[in-house]
Structure formats: C-alpha cells, structure tokens
C-alpha positions as CSV (number, residue, x, y, z in Angstrom):
1,M,22.5,-3.0,4.4
2,T,20.6,-2.1,1.7
3,G,16.9,-0.7,2.0
4,Y,14.0,-1.8,0.5
5,L,10.1,-1.3,0.5
6,T,7.0,-4.4,1.5
7,T,3.6,-4.2,2.4
8,H,1.0,-6.6,3.3
9,V,-3.1,-5.9,3.0
10,L,-5.5,-7.5,5.6
11,D,-9.1,-7.3,5.3
12,T,-10.2,-7.0,8.9
13,A,-13.5,-7.1,8.0
14,R,-13.2,-10.4,6.2
15,G,-10.8,-11.7,8.2
16,C,-8.4,-12.9,5.5
17,P,-5.6,-11.2,3.3
18,A,-6.5,-8.8,0.6
19,R,-6.3,-10.0,-2.6
20,G,-6.1,-8.2,-6.0
21,I,-5.5,-4.5,-4.5
22,R,-3.6,-1.9,-6.7
23,I,-0.8,-0.6,-5.2
24,E,0.9,2.7,-6.6
25,L,4.3,3.5,-5.6
26,F,5.2,7.5,-5.9
27,R,8.6,9.1,-4.9
28,I,7.7,12.6,-3.6
29,D,10.3,15.6,-3.9
30,G,9.1,18.9,-2.9
31,A,5.9,19.4,-4.8
32,E,6.7,17.0,-7.3
33,R,5.3,13.6,-7.2
34,T,7.2,10.7,-9.4
35,H,5.1,7.5,-10.3
36,L,7.7,4.8,-9.6
37,R,5.4,1.3,-10.0
38,T,2.3,-0.2,-10.1
39,L,1.8,-3.7,-8.2
40,T,-0.8,-6.0,-7.2
41,T,-1.5,-7.9,-3.9
42,N,-1.5,-11.9,-4.4
43,D,-3.4,-14.7,-2.4
44,D,-1.3,-14.3,0.5
45,G,-2.2,-10.3,0.7
46,R,1.2,-9.1,-0.2
47,T,3.4,-8.1,-3.9
48,D,5.1,-10.6,-5.4
49,E,7.8,-8.0,-5.8
50,Q,9.6,-5.6,-3.1
51,I,7.6,-2.4,-3.5
52,L,10.7,-0.8,-3.9
53,P,13.5,-3.4,-4.2
54,A,17.3,-2.7,-2.9
55,S,18.5,-1.6,-6.5
56,D,16.1,1.3,-6.5
57,F,16.1,2.5,-3.1
58,A,16.9,5.8,-2.0
59,L,16.1,7.8,1.2
60,G,13.2,10.2,1.2
61,E,9.5,10.7,0.9
62,Y,7.4,8.4,-0.9
63,E,3.5,7.9,-1.1
64,L,1.7,4.2,-1.5
65,V,-1.6,4.7,-2.9
66,F,-4.0,1.6,-2.3
67,H,-7.2,1.3,-4.7
68,A,-9.5,0.4,-1.6
69,G,-12.5,0.9,-3.3
70,E,-12.1,-1.4,-6.2
71,Y,-10.9,-4.0,-3.9
72,L,-14.3,-3.7,-1.9
73,D,-16.5,-3.5,-4.9
74,A,-14.8,-6.7,-6.5
75,T,-15.2,-8.4,-2.8
76,G,-19.3,-7.4,-2.8
77,T,-19.0,-5.5,-0.4
78,P,-22.1,-3.4,-0.4
79,P,-21.7,0.0,-2.7
80,E,-21.8,3.4,-1.2
81,S,-22.4,6.3,-3.5
82,P,-19.9,7.5,-2.9
83,R,-18.0,4.8,-1.3
84,F,-16.5,5.9,2.1
85,L,-13.1,4.3,1.4
86,D,-11.7,4.6,-2.1
87,V,-8.7,5.5,-2.2
88,I,-5.9,5.5,0.7
89,P,-2.9,7.6,0.1
90,L,-0.2,6.5,2.6
91,R,2.8,9.4,2.8
92,F,5.5,8.5,4.6
93,G,9.5,9.0,4.9
94,M,12.4,6.7,5.0
95,S,15.5,7.9,6.7
96,E,17.6,5.2,6.8
97,P,18.9,2.0,4.7
98,A,16.9,-0.7,6.3
99,H,13.7,-2.9,5.6
100,Y,10.6,-0.5,5.6
101,H,7.4,-2.7,6.0
102,V,4.1,-0.5,5.6
103,P,1.1,-2.6,6.0
104,L,-2.5,-1.9,5.6
105,L,-5.1,-2.9,7.7
106,L,-8.3,-2.6,5.6
107,S,-12.3,-2.5,6.6
108,P,-15.3,-0.8,4.7
109,F,-15.1,1.8,7.0
110,G,-11.6,2.6,8.6
111,Y,-7.9,1.5,7.9
112,S,-4.9,1.7,10.1
113,T,-0.6,1.4,9.7
114,Y,2.3,1.2,10.9
115,R,6.1,0.9,10.4
116,G,6.4,-3.1,10.5
117,S,9.2,-5.7,10.4
C-alpha cells in the first residue's frame, strides 16, 4: 500500500464544513522546514486534491498549517485584536505507508484534531 495524506475542516461553531481555509504543508527534517504545497478547502471542507499524494509520499515528520484567522474573518466572526486563533500548526509523524487523515474541528476559541480514517 502506498501512503497519502488528506484533511477535512469542520466549523463546529457554525455546524458546517469550513470552506476557503488556506492550508500549507511542510516536511520537517531536523531544524529544516520545507514547504511542499498550499491548498484551500472546498465547499465540503476538504481539499480538491490529496494534501500529499501517493506519488510524493515519504515517511517522516510533517506540519499542516491552517490559516484559521483568515477563515474566521471571511465568515464574519467578530474580530479580536489579536485574534485568539489565527494560524494553527499541527506537527505529526507518518511512520507507515498508509492513508493518513488529519482533520481539524474548529471554532473561534478552540480546535481539536486526531488521526482519522
């Protein structure tokens, strides 16, 4: 089996998929952080393509960066200065060639994630 990476962002405060969230993917190698790609969530809160497709998959440490503040601004969430949640980095490891699904459950004052299926 070849590995790949996907995500899904749900706005738990509004009870709907989070459309329009910019997500960046980085590969972490020691102190080096390499940008691999940037995608945006669609109407279903998913990306139109796999975040890391099988053709580019490699075991190792990665970071997904969710630009939540931009999304909260766009949805009319009352602004704070500074906003409590702005950029959410999630650093995780992929240790086997499998499907890794890393969802984000988001509200203006909290988030959670897990290894999904």
